[in-house]
C-alpha positions in Angstrom: -0.3 102.9 -75.5 -1.9 99.9 -73.7 -5.2 98.6 -75.0 -7.7 96.5 -73.0 -8.4 93.3 -74.9 -10.6 90.6 -73.4 -9.3 91.1 -69.8 -5.7 92.0 -70.6 -3.9 95.2 -71.1 -1.6 94.8 -74.1 0.6 97.1 -76.2 -1.4 98.5 -79.1 0.9 96.6 -81.5 -0.3 93.4 -80.0 -4.0 94.4 -79.7 -5.2 92.1 -82.5 -8.7 90.8 -83.3 -9.4 87.9 -85.6 -10.5 88.5 -89.2 -13.3 86.0 -88.3 -14.6 88.4 -85.6 -18.2 89.2 -86.5 -17.6 92.9 -85.6 -15.1 93.0 -88.5 -17.1 90.7 -90.8 -20.6 92.2 -90.3 -20.3 95.3 -88.1 -22.0 93.2 -85.4 -21.2 95.1 -82.2 -21.8 98.1 -80.0 -19.7 100.8 -78.5 -19.6 103.9 -76.3 -17.4 106.9 -76.3 -16.6 108.5 -73.0 -14.6 111.6 -71.9 -12.3 111.6 -68.9 -11.4 114.8 -67.1 -8.5 114.6 -64.7 -9.0 110.8 -64.7 -12.7 111.1 -63.9 -15.1 109.4 -66.4 -17.8 111.9 -66.9 -21.4 110.5 -67.0 -20.0 107.0 -66.9 -23.1 105.4 -65.4 -25.3 106.7 -68.2 -22.9 105.5 -70.9 -22.7 102.1 -69.3 -26.4 101.8 -69.0 -26.7 102.7 -72.7 -24.1 100.1 -73.5 -26.2 97.5 -71.7 -29.3 98.7 -73.4 -27.7 98.4 -76.8 -26.4 94.9 -75.9 -29.8 93.8 -74.9 -31.4 95.2 -78.1 -29.1 93.0 -80.3 -29.2 89.9 -77.9 -25.5 90.3 -77.1 -24.3 89.2 -73.7 -21.7 91.6 -72.2 -18.6 89.7 -71.0 -18.6 91.4 -67.6 -21.1 93.1 -65.2 -21.3 96.8 -65.7 -19.4 97.6 -62.5 -16.5 95.5 -63.7 -16.6 97.1 -67.1 -16.5 100.5 -65.3 -13.4 99.3 -63.4 -11.8 98.1 -66.7 -12.3 101.6 -68.2 -10.6 103.3 -65.2 -7.8 100.7 -65.2 -7.1 101.4 -68.9 -7.0 105.1 -68.2 -4.6 104.6 -65.3 -2.4 102.1 -67.1 -1.8 104.8 -69.8 -1.2 107.5 -67.1 -3.9 109.7 -68.5 -5.8 112.6 -67.1 -7.9 114.2 -69.8 -8.7 111.3 -72.2 -10.8 110.0 -75.0 -12.1 106.6 -74.1 -13.8 104.1 -76.4 -15.3 100.8 -75.4 -16.4 98.3 -78.1 -18.0 94.9 -77.7 -18.5 92.8 -80.8 -20.3 89.5 -81.2 -16.9 87.8 -81.2 -15.0 85.3 -83.3 -16.9 82.6 -85.1 -17.5 80.9 -88.5 -18.8 82.9 -91.4 -22.5 83.3 -91.1 -25.1 85.6 -89.6 -26.3 83.3 -86.8 -25.1 84.9 -83.5 -24.7 81.4 -82.1 -21.6 80.9 -84.3 -19.7 83.2 -81.8 -19.2 81.5 -78.4 -17.9 84.7 -76.7 -17.9 88.4 -77.3 -14.8 90.5 -77.9 -14.3 93.6 -75.7 -11.8 96.3 -76.5 -11.1 99.5 -74.6 -9.0 102.3 -76.1 -7.9 105.3 -74.0 -5.8 108.0 -75.5 -4.9 111.6 -74.6 -7.7 114.0 -75.4 -6.8 116.5 -78.0 -8.7 119.7 -77.6 -10.7 121.1 -80.5 -9.4 124.4 -82.0 -10.6 127.3 -79.9 -11.9 129.0 -83.1 -14.6 126.3 -83.4 -16.1 127.6 -80.2 -15.3 131.3 -80.7 -16.7 131.5 -84.3 -18.8 128.4 -84.7 -18.6 125.6 -87.3 -20.4 125.0 -90.6 -22.9 122.2 -91.1 -24.6 120.9 -94.3 -27.9 119.1 -94.7 -27.1 116.0 -96.7 -29.1 113.7 -99.0 -28.3 110.6 -97.1 -31.2 109.9 -94.8 -31.1 108.5 -91.3 -32.0 104.8 -91.1 -35.7 104.2 -90.7 -36.4 103.1 -87.1 -38.2 100.0 -88.3 -35.1 99.0 -90.2 -32.6 99.7 -87.4 -33.5 100.9 -83.9 -31.8 104.3 -83.5 -31.4 103.6 -79.7 -28.7 101.0 -80.5 -25.3 102.6 -80.6 -23.9 100.1 -83.0 -20.6 99.7 -84.8 -22.1 99.5 -88.3 -21.6 103.2 -89.3 -22.0 103.1 -93.1 -25.1 105.3 -93.0 -23.1 108.0 -91.1 -20.0 107.5 -93.2 -21.9 108.2 -96.4 -23.4 111.3 -94.8 -19.9 112.4 -93.7 -18.5 112.0 -97.2 -21.2 114.4 -98.4 -20.4 117.0 -95.8 -16.7 116.8 -96.6 -17.4 117.4 -100.3 -19.6 120.4 -99.2 -16.7 121.8 -97.1 -18.8 121.5 -93.9 -17.6 120.4 -90.5 -20.6 118.1 -89.8 -23.4 116.6 -91.8 -27.0 116.9 -90.7 -29.2 114.0 -91.7 -33.0 114.1 -92.2 -35.3 111.3 -91.3 -37.5 109.3 -93.7 -40.1 112.1 -93.5 -37.8 114.9 -94.2 -37.4 116.2 -90.6 -34.1 117.1 -89.2 -32.7 114.1 -87.3 -29.1 114.4 -86.2 -25.5 114.7 -87.2 -23.1 111.8 -88.1 -21.7 111.9 -84.5 -23.8 114.6 -82.9 -27.2 115.8 -81.8 -28.5 119.2 -82.9 -30.2 122.0 -81.1 -31.5 125.4 -82.3 -32.8 128.5 -80.6 -35.7 130.6 -81.8 -37.1 133.6 -79.9 -35.3 132.4 -76.7 -36.8 128.8 -76.9 -34.4 125.8 -77.2 -35.6 123.2 -79.7 -34.2 119.7 -80.5 -35.6 116.9 -82.5 -37.9 114.5 -80.6 -36.7 111.0 -80.1 -39.7 109.9 -82.3 -37.8 111.5 -85.2 -35.6 108.4 -85.2 -32.4 109.6 -83.4 -30.0 108.3 -80.9 -30.8 109.5 -77.4 -27.5 111.2 -76.8 -26.1 111.3 -73.2 -24.9 114.8 -73.7 -28.2 115.7 -75.3 -30.0 114.6 -72.2 -27.7 116.5 -69.9 -28.2 119.7 -71.9 -31.9 119.4 -71.6 -31.5 119.1 -67.8 -29.1 122.1 -67.7 -31.4 124.2 -69.8 -34.2 123.6 -67.3 -31.9 124.7 -64.4 -31.1 127.9 -66.4 -34.8 128.6 -66.9 -34.5 128.1 -70.6 -37.7 126.9 -72.2 -37.1 123.7 -74.1 -39.2 121.8 -76.7 -38.5 118.4 -78.3 -40.3 118.8 -81.6 -40.3 118.0 -85.3 -37.8 120.3 -87.0 -37.7 121.1 -90.7 -34.6 122.3 -92.6 -36.1 125.8 -92.9 -36.2 126.0 -89.1 -32.5 125.7 -89.1 -32.1 128.4 -91.7 -34.4 130.7 -89.7 -32.9 129.9 -86.3 -31.4 132.6 -84.1 -28.8 130.1 -82.8 -27.7 126.6 -83.4 -25.3 124.1 -81.8 -24.3 120.5 -81.9 -23.4 118.2 -79.0 -21.7 115.0 -78.2 -19.4 113.6 -75.5 -16.1 115.0 -76.8 -17.2 118.3 -78.4 -19.5 119.1 -75.5 -21.5 122.2 -76.8 -20.2 123.4 -80.2 -21.8 126.5 -81.8 -22.9 126.3 -85.5 -22.4 129.5 -87.5 -23.7 128.4 -90.9 -26.1 125.8 -92.3 -25.7 125.1 -96.0 -23.6 128.2 -96.2 -26.3 130.4 -94.7 -25.5 132.3 -91.5 -27.3 131.3 -88.4 -28.6 134.4 -86.7 -25.7 136.9 -86.8 -23.3 134.1 -87.8 -21.7 134.0 -84.4 -22.3 132.0 -81.2 -25.4 133.3 -79.5 -26.2 133.9 -75.8 -28.2 130.7 -75.1 -25.4 128.6 -76.6 -22.9 130.4 -74.5 -24.9 129.9 -71.3 -25.3 126.2 -71.9 -21.7 125.7 -72.8 -20.7 127.4 -69.5 -23.3 125.3 -67.6 -21.9 122.1 -69.1 -18.4 123.0 -68.1 -19.6 124.0 -64.6 -21.2 120.5 -64.3 -17.9 118.9 -65.2 -16.2 120.9 -62.5 -18.9 120.1 -60.0 -18.4 116.4 -60.7 -14.7 116.7 -60.4 -15.1 118.5 -57.0 -17.5 115.8 -55.8 -15.0 113.1 -56.8 -12.1 114.7 -55.0 -14.0 115.4 -51.8 
């Protein structure tokens, strides 16, 4: 595997970052996860715009213009001879003396990792996965802006530990008011009486790229959508539920806290939207090749 590190493609064994890098010392950095299909980066423009937005929010200067970062992503995929790939780009504050002042770091560190994409088990999509509502709350927006996709993941890790102990695939965190927010690495949707619901951004969630696309696709499929406050009982009483992110796409949820969602199997709206997502990927691939 070749890793992009500050302008160079190096063997992963040589991809080393200083222990004085503020990403390591303080979690001071940002990242994006992308999915490549047949060498095509899906929704790359939206991911790069969010990377820039996150950088601006923490006063971090990206080392390259977005178009050059996009080329670096593709170069890393190509260098590793990958078609379907998991791709992660991370930009930290960089190496500097110990201390919180960003001025201690003269230049950021940029790393791109591209590896073969490993498909999730088919059973996850055929039968659905379990989720657990955990005690760890999502950070308050006035403490940490949820629109920043940052590398400090301790809040999510604590929630993940809870879900593992509960035997669940994913943790669902509530916000400071007790409303459903999001998973550790996913956004959440539910269906009730044919209407698609998802937590509003005001709930204090990350505006997922896949979440945004699903809302667009639902409109094209004439599915009524509502961004609204959602309580835990709404998940328990839902007809359908699913989670989304870049790599899992649209993954059905069969149980919440051990309680079956609807009939306990993936529902029709979930199936329609999963198919619509895959159709959109194929459409983009066809556009790329033409």
